[in-house]
mmCIF file of the N, C-alpha and C atoms, coordinates in Angstrom:
data_MODEL
# 
_entry.id   MODEL 
# 
loop_
_atom_site.group_PDB 
_atom_site.id 
_atom_site.type_symbol 
_atom_site.label_atom_id 
_atom_site.label_alt_id 
_atom_site.label_comp_id 
_atom_site.label_asym_id 
_atom_site.label_entity_id 
_atom_site.label_seq_id 
_atom_site.pdbx_PDB_ins_code 
_atom_site.Cartn_x 
_atom_site.Cartn_y 
_atom_site.Cartn_z 
_atom_site.occupancy 
_atom_site.B_iso_or_equiv 
_atom_site.pdbx_formal_charge 
_atom_site.auth_seq_id 
_atom_site.auth_comp_id 
_atom_site.auth_asym_id 
_atom_site.auth_atom_id 
_atom_site.pdbx_PDB_model_num 
ATOM 1   N N  . MET A 1 1  ? 127.599 159.975 68.580 1.00 0.00 ? 1  MET A N  1 
ATOM 2   C CA . MET A 1 1  ? 127.635 159.229 69.876 1.00 0.00 ? 1  MET A CA 1 
ATOM 3   C C  . MET A 1 1  ? 127.455 160.023 71.030 1.00 0.00 ? 1  MET A C  1 
ATOM 4   N N  . GLN A 1 2  ? 126.380 159.769 71.806 1.00 0.00 ? 2  GLN A N  1 
ATOM 5   C CA . GLN A 1 2  ? 126.216 160.785 72.791 1.00 0.00 ? 2  GLN A CA 1 
ATOM 6   C C  . GLN A 1 2  ? 126.534 159.926 74.237 1.00 0.00 ? 2  GLN A C  1 
ATOM 7   N N  . GLY A 1 3  ? 126.701 158.741 74.307 1.00 0.00 ? 3  GLY A N  1 
ATOM 8   C CA . GLY A 1 3  ? 127.190 158.226 75.339 1.00 0.00 ? 3  GLY A CA 1 
ATOM 9   C C  . GLY A 1 3  ? 128.068 157.051 75.262 1.00 0.00 ? 3  GLY A C  1 
ATOM 10  N N  . LYS A 1 4  ? 128.671 156.465 76.174 1.00 0.00 ? 4  LYS A N  1 
ATOM 11  C CA . LYS A 1 4  ? 129.530 155.450 76.315 1.00 0.00 ? 4  LYS A CA 1 
ATOM 12  C C  . LYS A 1 4  ? 128.815 153.918 76.431 1.00 0.00 ? 4  LYS A C  1 
ATOM 13  N N  . GLU A 1 5  ? 127.551 154.038 76.256 1.00 0.00 ? 5  GLU A N  1 
ATOM 14  C CA . GLU A 1 5  ? 126.740 152.689 76.656 1.00 0.00 ? 5  GLU A CA 1 
ATOM 15  C C  . GLU A 1 5  ? 127.040 151.756 75.672 1.00 0.00 ? 5  GLU A C  1 
ATOM 16  N N  . GLU A 1 6  ? 127.687 150.856 76.038 1.00 0.00 ? 6  GLU A N  1 
ATOM 17  C CA . GLU A 1 6  ? 128.106 149.514 75.510 1.00 0.00 ? 6  GLU A CA 1 
ATOM 18  C C  . GLU A 1 6  ? 127.233 148.484 75.637 1.00 0.00 ? 6  GLU A C  1 
ATOM 19  N N  . ALA A 1 7  ? 126.926 147.417 74.593 1.00 0.00 ? 7  ALA A N  1 
ATOM 20  C CA . ALA A 1 7  ? 125.968 146.453 74.719 1.00 0.00 ? 7  ALA A CA 1 
ATOM 21  C C  . ALA A 1 7  ? 126.684 145.215 75.088 1.00 0.00 ? 7  ALA A C  1 
ATOM 22  N N  . LEU A 1 8  ? 126.888 144.980 76.373 1.00 0.00 ? 8  LEU A N  1 
ATOM 23  C CA . LEU A 1 8  ? 127.594 143.909 77.022 1.00 0.00 ? 8  LEU A CA 1 
ATOM 24  C C  . LEU A 1 8  ? 126.568 142.990 77.474 1.00 0.00 ? 8  LEU A C  1 
ATOM 25  N N  . MET A 1 9  ? 127.069 141.682 77.266 1.00 0.00 ? 9  MET A N  1 
ATOM 26  C CA . MET A 1 9  ? 126.165 140.523 77.660 1.00 0.00 ? 9  MET A CA 1 
ATOM 27  C C  . MET A 1 9  ? 126.647 140.205 79.361 1.00 0.00 ? 9  MET A C  1 
ATOM 28  N N  . SER A 1 10 ? 125.571 140.130 79.981 1.00 0.00 ? 10 SER A N  1 
ATOM 29  C CA . SER A 1 10 ? 125.766 139.793 81.215 1.00 0.00 ? 10 SER A CA 1 
ATOM 30  C C  . SER A 1 10 ? 126.281 138.326 81.616 1.00 0.00 ? 10 SER A C  1 
ATOM 31  N N  . LEU A 1 11 ? 127.254 138.089 82.562 1.00 0.00 ? 11 LEU A N  1 
ATOM 32  C CA . LEU A 1 11 ? 127.818 136.975 82.820 1.00 0.00 ? 11 LEU A CA 1 
ATOM 33  C C  . LEU A 1 11 ? 126.936 135.785 82.829 1.00 0.00 ? 11 LEU A C  1 
ATOM 34  N N  . THR A 1 12 ? 125.564 135.921 83.555 1.00 0.00 ? 12 THR A N  1 
ATOM 35  C CA . THR A 1 12 ? 124.672 134.875 83.205 1.00 0.00 ? 12 THR A CA 1 
ATOM 36  C C  . THR A 1 12 ? 124.361 134.541 81.824 1.00 0.00 ? 12 THR A C  1 
ATOM 37  N N  . THR A 1 13 ? 124.139 135.448 81.048 1.00 0.00 ? 13 THR A N  1 
ATOM 38  C CA . THR A 1 13 ? 123.965 135.146 79.390 1.00 0.00 ? 13 THR A CA 1 
ATOM 39  C C  . THR A 1 13 ? 124.938 134.428 78.974 1.00 0.00 ? 13 THR A C  1 
ATOM 40  N N  . ILE A 1 14 ? 126.549 134.787 79.098 1.00 0.00 ? 14 ILE A N  1 
ATOM 41  C CA . ILE A 1 14 ? 127.424 134.144 78.791 1.00 0.00 ? 14 ILE A CA 1 
ATOM 42  C C  . ILE A 1 14 ? 127.467 132.608 78.933 1.00 0.00 ? 14 ILE A C  1 
ATOM 43  N N  . ILE A 1 15 ? 127.549 132.615 80.487 1.00 0.00 ? 15 ILE A N  1 
ATOM 44  C CA . ILE A 1 15 ? 127.590 130.914 80.988 1.00 0.00 ? 15 ILE A CA 1 
ATOM 45  C C  . ILE A 1 15 ? 126.447 130.202 80.393 1.00 0.00 ? 15 ILE A C  1 
ATOM 46  N N  . LEU A 1 16 ? 125.170 130.900 80.202 1.00 0.00 ? 16 LEU A N  1 
ATOM 47  C CA . LEU A 1 16 ? 124.184 129.980 79.623 1.00 0.00 ? 16 LEU A CA 1 
ATOM 48  C C  . LEU A 1 16 ? 124.263 129.540 78.299 1.00 0.00 ? 16 LEU A C  1 
ATOM 49  N N  . MET A 1 17 ? 124.664 130.607 77.477 1.00 0.00 ? 17 MET A N  1 
ATOM 50  C CA . MET A 1 17 ? 125.050 130.304 76.029 1.00 0.00 ? 17 MET A CA 1 
ATOM 51  C C  . MET A 1 17 ? 126.213 129.261 75.722 1.00 0.00 ? 17 MET A C  1 
ATOM 52  N N  . LEU A 1 18 ? 127.176 129.378 76.747 1.00 0.00 ? 18 LEU A N  1 
ATOM 53  C CA . LEU A 1 18 ? 128.254 128.288 76.644 1.00 0.00 ? 18 LEU A CA 1 
ATOM 54  C C  . LEU A 1 18 ? 127.803 127.008 77.133 1.00 0.00 ? 18 LEU A C  1 
ATOM 55  N N  . VAL A 1 19 ? 126.925 126.875 78.052 1.00 0.00 ? 19 VAL A N  1 
ATOM 56  C CA . VAL A 1 19 ? 126.467 125.512 78.491 1.00 0.00 ? 19 VAL A CA 1 
ATOM 57  C C  . VAL A 1 19 ? 125.548 125.197 77.317 1.00 0.00 ? 19 VAL A C  1 
ATOM 58  N N  . THR A 1 20 ? 124.790 126.078 76.919 1.00 0.00 ? 20 THR A N  1 
ATOM 59  C CA . THR A 1 20 ? 123.713 125.512 75.475 1.00 0.00 ? 20 THR A CA 1 
ATOM 60  C C  . THR A 1 20 ? 124.478 124.925 74.383 1.00 0.00 ? 20 THR A C  1 
ATOM 61  N N  . GLY A 1 21 ? 125.619 125.846 74.193 1.00 0.00 ? 21 GLY A N  1 
ATOM 62  C CA . GLY A 1 21 ? 126.484 125.312 73.112 1.00 0.00 ? 21 GLY A CA 1 
ATOM 63  C C  . GLY A 1 21 ? 127.122 124.086 73.256 1.00 0.00 ? 21 GLY A C  1 
ATOM 64  N N  . TRP A 1 22 ? 127.516 123.935 74.389 1.00 0.00 ? 22 TRP A N  1 
ATOM 65  C CA . TRP A 1 22 ? 128.244 122.583 74.771 1.00 0.00 ? 22 TRP A CA 1 
ATOM 66  C C  . TRP A 1 22 ? 127.265 121.430 74.665 1.00 0.00 ? 22 TRP A C  1 
ATOM 67  N N  . LEU A 1 23 ? 126.099 121.590 75.121 1.00 0.00 ? 23 LEU A N  1 
ATOM 68  C CA . LEU A 1 23 ? 125.009 120.601 75.033 1.00 0.00 ? 23 LEU A CA 1 
ATOM 69  C C  . LEU A 1 23 ? 124.615 120.280 73.556 1.00 0.00 ? 23 LEU A C  1 
ATOM 70  N N  . ALA A 1 24 ? 124.509 121.326 72.587 1.00 0.00 ? 24 ALA A N  1 
ATOM 71  C CA . ALA A 1 24 ? 124.282 120.981 71.366 1.00 0.00 ? 24 ALA A CA 1 
ATOM 72  C C  . ALA A 1 24 ? 125.381 120.353 70.616 1.00 0.00 ? 24 ALA A C  1 
ATOM 73  N N  . VAL A 1 25 ? 126.660 120.545 70.922 1.00 0.00 ? 25 VAL A N  1 
ATOM 74  C CA . VAL A 1 25 ? 127.707 119.947 70.377 1.00 0.00 ? 25 VAL A CA 1 
ATOM 75  C C  . VAL A 1 25 ? 127.718 118.467 70.818 1.00 0.00 ? 25 VAL A C  1 
ATOM 76  N N  . ALA A 1 26 ? 127.531 118.265 72.112 1.00 0.00 ? 26 ALA A N  1 
ATOM 77  C CA . ALA A 1 26 ? 127.385 116.923 72.835 1.00 0.00 ? 26 ALA A CA 1 
ATOM 78  C C  . ALA A 1 26 ? 126.358 116.177 72.307 1.00 0.00 ? 26 ALA A C  1 
ATOM 79  N N  . ALA A 1 27 ? 125.313 116.543 71.893 1.00 0.00 ? 27 ALA A N  1 
ATOM 80  C CA . ALA A 1 27 ? 123.912 115.962 71.287 1.00 0.00 ? 27 ALA A CA 1 
ATOM 81  C C  . ALA A 1 27 ? 124.218 115.455 69.995 1.00 0.00 ? 27 ALA A C  1 
ATOM 82  N N  . ALA A 1 28 ? 124.803 116.533 69.261 1.00 0.00 ? 28 ALA A N  1 
ATOM 83  C CA . ALA A 1 28 ? 125.135 116.030 67.690 1.00 0.00 ? 28 ALA A CA 1 
ATOM 84  C C  . ALA A 1 28 ? 126.136 115.031 67.613 1.00 0.00 ? 28 ALA A C  1 
ATOM 85  N N  . MET A 1 29 ? 127.226 114.923 68.543 1.00 0.00 ? 29 MET A N  1 
ATOM 86  C CA . MET A 1 29 ? 128.279 114.003 68.478 1.00 0.00 ? 29 MET A CA 1 
ATOM 87  C C  . MET A 1 29 ? 127.591 112.509 68.806 1.00 0.00 ? 29 MET A C  1 
ATOM 88  N N  . LEU A 1 30 ? 126.664 112.598 70.053 1.00 0.00 ? 30 LEU A N  1 
ATOM 89  C CA . LEU A 1 30 ? 125.920 111.299 70.196 1.00 0.00 ? 30 LEU A CA 1 
ATOM 90  C C  . LEU A 1 30 ? 125.203 110.984 69.263 1.00 0.00 ? 30 LEU A C  1 
ATOM 91  N N  . TRP A 1 31 ? 124.288 111.928 68.227 1.00 0.00 ? 31 TRP A N  1 
ATOM 92  C CA . TRP A 1 31 ? 123.577 111.426 67.301 1.00 0.00 ? 31 TRP A CA 1 
ATOM 93  C C  . TRP A 1 31 ? 124.307 110.686 66.384 1.00 0.00 ? 31 TRP A C  1 
ATOM 94  N N  . GLY A 1 32 ? 125.587 111.392 65.888 1.00 0.00 ? 32 GLY A N  1 
ATOM 95  C CA . GLY A 1 32 ? 126.504 110.844 64.914 1.00 0.00 ? 32 GLY A CA 1 
ATOM 96  C C  . GLY A 1 32 ? 126.962 109.493 65.228 1.00 0.00 ? 32 GLY A C  1 
ATOM 97  N N  . VAL A 1 33 ? 127.529 109.215 66.576 1.00 0.00 ? 33 VAL A N  1 
ATOM 98  C CA . VAL A 1 33 ? 127.864 108.062 66.994 1.00 0.00 ? 33 VAL A CA 1 
ATOM 99  C C  . VAL A 1 33 ? 126.875 106.735 67.072 1.00 0.00 ? 33 VAL A C  1 
ATOM 100 N N  . LEU A 1 34 ? 125.665 107.231 67.414 1.00 0.00 ? 34 LEU A N  1 
ATOM 101 C CA . LEU A 1 34 ? 124.504 106.380 67.478 1.00 0.00 ? 34 LEU A CA 1 
ATOM 102 C C  . LEU A 1 34 ? 124.383 105.965 65.884 1.00 0.00 ? 34 LEU A C  1 
ATOM 103 N N  . ARG A 1 35 ? 124.312 106.873 64.940 1.00 0.00 ? 35 ARG A N  1 
ATOM 104 C CA . ARG A 1 35 ? 123.825 106.721 63.679 1.00 0.00 ? 35 ARG A CA 1 
ATOM 105 C C  . ARG A 1 35 ? 124.714 105.735 63.177 1.00 0.00 ? 35 ARG A C  1 
ATOM 106 N N  . ILE A 1 36 ? 126.201 105.862 63.338 1.00 0.00 ? 36 ILE A N  1 
ATOM 107 C CA . ILE A 1 36 ? 127.109 105.072 62.676 1.00 0.00 ? 36 ILE A CA 1 
ATOM 108 C C  . ILE A 1 36 ? 126.910 103.553 63.336 1.00 0.00 ? 36 ILE A C  1 
ATOM 109 N N  . THR A 1 37 ? 126.663 103.514 64.711 1.00 0.00 ? 37 THR A N  1 
ATOM 110 C CA . THR A 1 37 ? 126.725 102.269 65.293 1.00 0.00 ? 37 THR A CA 1 
ATOM 111 C C  . THR A 1 37 ? 125.432 101.501 64.739 1.00 0.00 ? 37 THR A C  1 
ATOM 112 N N  . ARG A 1 38 ? 124.485 102.270 64.462 1.00 0.00 ? 38 ARG A N  1 
ATOM 113 C CA . ARG A 1 38 ? 123.057 101.511 64.015 1.00 0.00 ? 38 ARG A CA 1 
ATOM 114 C C  . ARG A 1 38 ? 123.288 101.097 62.628 1.00 0.00 ? 38 ARG A C  1 
ATOM 115 N N  . ARG A 1 39 ? 124.141 101.876 61.727 1.00 0.00 ? 39 ARG A N  1 
ATOM 116 C CA . ARG A 1 39 ? 124.322 101.315 60.352 1.00 0.00 ? 39 ARG A CA 1 
ATOM 117 C C  . ARG A 1 39 ? 125.353 100.188 60.277 1.00 0.00 ? 39 ARG A C  1 
ATOM 118 N N  . HIS A 1 40 ? 126.352 100.105 61.055 1.00 0.00 ? 40 HIS A N  1 
ATOM 119 C CA . HIS A 1 40 ? 127.378 99.148  61.188 1.00 0.00 ? 40 HIS A CA 1 
ATOM 120 C C  . HIS A 1 40 ? 127.288 97.933  61.989 1.00 0.00 ? 40 HIS A C  1 
ATOM 121 N N  . HIS A 1 41 ? 126.287 97.857  62.779 1.00 0.00 ? 41 HIS A N  1 
ATOM 122 C CA . HIS A 1 41 ? 126.214 96.701  63.591 1.00 0.00 ? 41 HIS A CA 1 
ATOM 123 C C  . HIS A 1 41 ? 126.113 95.465  62.770 1.00 0.00 ? 41 HIS A C  1 
ATOM 124 N N  . PRO A 1 42 ? 126.598 94.233  63.181 1.00 0.00 ? 42 PRO A N  1 
ATOM 125 C CA . PRO A 1 42 ? 126.542 93.058  62.651 1.00 0.00 ? 42 PRO A CA 1 
ATOM 126 C C  . PRO A 1 42 ? 125.212 92.538  62.539 1.00 0.00 ? 42 PRO A C  1 
ATOM 127 N N  . SER A 1 43 ? 124.893 91.882  61.472 1.00 0.00 ? 43 SER A N  1 
ATOM 128 C CA . SER A 1 43 ? 123.342 91.617  61.262 1.00 0.00 ? 43 SER A CA 1 
ATOM 129 C C  . SER A 1 43 ? 123.176 90.291  61.964 1.00 0.00 ? 43 SER A C  1 
ATOM 130 N N  . TYR A 1 44 ? 121.907 90.212  62.608 1.00 0.00 ? 44 TYR A N  1 
ATOM 131 C CA . TYR A 1 44 ? 121.764 89.073  63.315 1.00 0.00 ? 44 TYR A CA 1 
ATOM 132 C C  . TYR A 1 44 ? 121.129 87.953  62.390 1.00 0.00 ? 44 TYR A C  1 
ATOM 133 N N  . LYS A 1 45 ? 121.448 86.771  62.510 1.00 0.00 ? 45 LYS A N  1 
ATOM 134 C CA . LYS A 1 45 ? 120.694 85.851  61.624 1.00 0.00 ? 45 LYS A CA 1 
ATOM 135 C C  . LYS A 1 45 ? 120.063 84.937  62.638 1.00 0.00 ? 45 LYS A C  1 
ATOM 136 N N  . PRO A 1 46 ? 118.780 84.614  62.201 1.00 0.00 ? 46 PRO A N  1 
ATOM 137 C CA . PRO A 1 46 ? 118.215 83.681  63.198 1.00 0.00 ? 46 PRO A CA 1 
ATOM 138 C C  . PRO A 1 46 ? 118.732 82.105  63.113 1.00 0.00 ? 46 PRO A C  1 
ATOM 139 N N  . PRO A 1 47 ? 118.615 81.407  64.088 1.00 0.00 ? 47 PRO A N  1 
ATOM 140 C CA . PRO A 1 47 ? 119.166 80.091  64.154 1.00 0.00 ? 47 PRO A CA 1 
ATOM 141 C C  . PRO A 1 47 ? 118.794 79.322  62.863 1.00 0.00 ? 47 PRO A C  1 
ATOM 142 N N  . HIS A 1 48 ? 117.567 79.376  62.581 1.00 0.00 ? 48 HIS A N  1 
ATOM 143 C CA . HIS A 1 48 ? 116.858 78.586  61.409 1.00 0.00 ? 48 HIS A CA 1 
ATOM 144 C C  . HIS A 1 48 ? 117.347 78.977  60.067 1.00 0.00 ? 48 HIS A C  1 
ATOM 145 N N  . ALA A 1 49 ? 117.968 80.062  59.890 1.00 0.00 ? 49 ALA A N  1 
ATOM 146 C CA . ALA A 1 49 ? 118.720 80.681  58.798 1.00 0.00 ? 49 ALA A CA 1 
ATOM 147 C C  . ALA A 1 49 ? 119.943 79.881  58.575 1.00 0.00 ? 49 ALA A C  1 
ATOM 148 N N  . ALA A 1 50 ? 120.797 79.478  59.659 1.00 0.00 ? 50 ALA A N  1 
ATOM 149 C CA . ALA A 1 50 ? 121.945 78.746  59.555 1.00 0.00 ? 50 ALA A CA 1 
ATOM 150 C C  . ALA A 1 50 ? 121.805 77.402  58.997 1.00 0.00 ? 50 ALA A C  1 
ATOM 151 N N  . VAL A 1 51 ? 120.554 76.793  59.244 1.00 0.00 ? 51 VAL A N  1 
ATOM 152 C CA . VAL A 1 51 ? 120.398 75.522  58.696 1.00 0.00 ? 51 VAL A CA 1 
ATOM 153 C C  . VAL A 1 51 ? 120.051 75.451  57.463 1.00 0.00 ? 51 VAL A C  1 
ATOM 154 N N  . GLU A 1 52 ? 119.321 76.477  56.794 1.00 0.00 ? 52 GLU A N  1 
ATOM 155 C CA . GLU A 1 52 ? 119.034 76.516  55.451 1.00 0.00 ? 52 GLU A CA 1 
ATOM 156 C C  . GLU A 1 52 ? 120.305 76.860  54.565 1.00 0.00 ? 52 GLU A C  1 
ATOM 157 N N  . SER A 1 53 ? 121.147 77.732  55.087 1.00 0.00 ? 53 SER A N  1 
ATOM 158 C CA . SER A 1 53 ? 122.396 77.846  54.398 1.00 0.00 ? 53 SER A CA 1 
ATOM 159 C C  . SER A 1 53 ? 123.274 76.590  54.134 1.00 0.00 ? 53 SER A C  1 
ATOM 160 N N  . GLU A 1 54 ? 123.243 75.540  55.031 1.00 0.00 ? 54 GLU A N  1 
ATOM 161 C CA . GLU A 1 54 ? 123.908 74.415  55.035 1.00 0.00 ? 54 GLU A CA 1 
ATOM 162 C C  . GLU A 1 54 ? 123.601 73.503  53.614 1.00 0.00 ? 54 GLU A C  1 
ATOM 163 N N  . LYS A 1 55 ? 122.358 73.737  53.377 1.00 0.00 ? 55 LYS A N  1 
ATOM 164 C CA . LYS A 1 55 ? 121.836 73.064  51.958 1.00 0.00 ? 55 LYS A CA 1 
ATOM 165 C C  . LYS A 1 55 ? 122.703 73.448  50.828 1.00 0.00 ? 55 LYS A C  1 
ATOM 166 N N  . PRO A 1 56 ? 122.998 72.544  49.850 1.00 0.00 ? 56 PRO A N  1 
ATOM 167 C CA . PRO A 1 56 ? 123.399 73.174  48.590 1.00 0.00 ? 56 PRO A CA 1 
ATOM 168 C C  . PRO A 1 56 ? 122.582 74.035  47.825 1.00 0.00 ? 56 PRO A C  1 
ATOM 169 N N  . ALA A 1 57 ? 123.040 74.881  47.057 1.00 0.00 ? 57 ALA A N  1 
ATOM 170 C CA . ALA A 1 57 ? 122.179 75.588  46.160 1.00 0.00 ? 57 ALA A CA 1 
ATOM 171 C C  . ALA A 1 57 ? 121.685 74.816  45.194 1.00 0.00 ? 57 ALA A C  1 
ATOM 172 N N  . ALA A 1 58 ? 120.469 75.217  44.694 1.00 0.00 ? 58 ALA A N  1 
ATOM 173 C CA . ALA A 1 58 ? 119.596 74.507  43.738 1.00 0.00 ? 58 ALA A CA 1 
ATOM 174 C C  . ALA A 1 58 ? 120.320 74.909  42.406 1.00 0.00 ? 58 ALA A C  1 
ATOM 175 N N  . HIS A 1 59 ? 120.723 76.026  42.252 1.00 0.00 ? 59 HIS A N  1 
ATOM 176 C CA . HIS A 1 59 ? 121.277 76.387  41.068 1.00 0.00 ? 59 HIS A CA 1 
ATOM 177 C C  . HIS A 1 59 ? 122.737 77.104  41.184 1.00 0.00 ? 59 HIS A C  1 
ATOM 178 N N  . PRO A 1 60 ? 123.762 76.378  41.288 1.00 0.00 ? 60 PRO A N  1 
ATOM 179 C CA . PRO A 1 60 ? 125.095 77.030  41.645 1.00 0.00 ? 60 PRO A CA 1 
ATOM 180 C C  . PRO A 1 60 ? 125.602 78.116  40.692 1.00 0.00 ? 60 PRO A C  1 
ATOM 181 N N  . ALA A 1 61 ? 126.139 79.111  41.243 1.00 0.00 ? 61 ALA A N  1 
ATOM 182 C CA . ALA A 1 61 ? 126.512 80.166  40.295 1.00 0.00 ? 61 ALA A CA 1 
ATOM 183 C C  . ALA A 1 61 ? 127.566 79.762  39.392 1.00 0.00 ? 61 ALA A C  1 
ATOM 184 N N  . SER A 1 62 ? 127.650 80.313  38.178 1.00 0.00 ? 62 SER A N  1 
ATOM 185 C CA . SER A 1 62 ? 128.596 79.785  37.239 1.00 0.00 ? 62 SER A CA 1 
ATOM 186 C C  . SER A 1 62 ? 129.407 80.614  36.710 1.00 0.00 ? 62 SER A C  1 
ATOM 187 N N  . ALA A 1 63 ? 130.577 80.811  36.385 1.00 0.00 ? 63 ALA A N  1 
ATOM 188 C CA . ALA A 1 63 ? 131.311 81.861  35.914 1.00 0.00 ? 63 ALA A CA 1 
ATOM 189 C C  . ALA A 1 63 ? 131.125 81.971  34.282 1.00 0.00 ? 63 ALA A C  1 
ATOM 190 N N  . HIS A 1 64 ? 131.218 83.143  34.053 1.00 0.00 ? 64 HIS A N  1 
ATOM 191 C CA . HIS A 1 64 ? 130.752 83.357  32.637 1.00 0.00 ? 64 HIS A CA 1 
ATOM 192 C C  . HIS A 1 64 ? 132.031 83.344  31.675 1.00 0.00 ? 64 HIS A C  1 
# 
């Protein structure tokens, strides 16, 4: 070791990496929340589907 030159990151680099990491975590959390809400949202039934469900089934289910 000839000199005491330490490899230190500058303050600007540290702040930039901190903000970049925070944005990456925030984007990942937002992606996860949007994925869960899209998967678990209540299904939309058109108005005409409700009319069809009021009719009795042609072949009712029977227990075995």
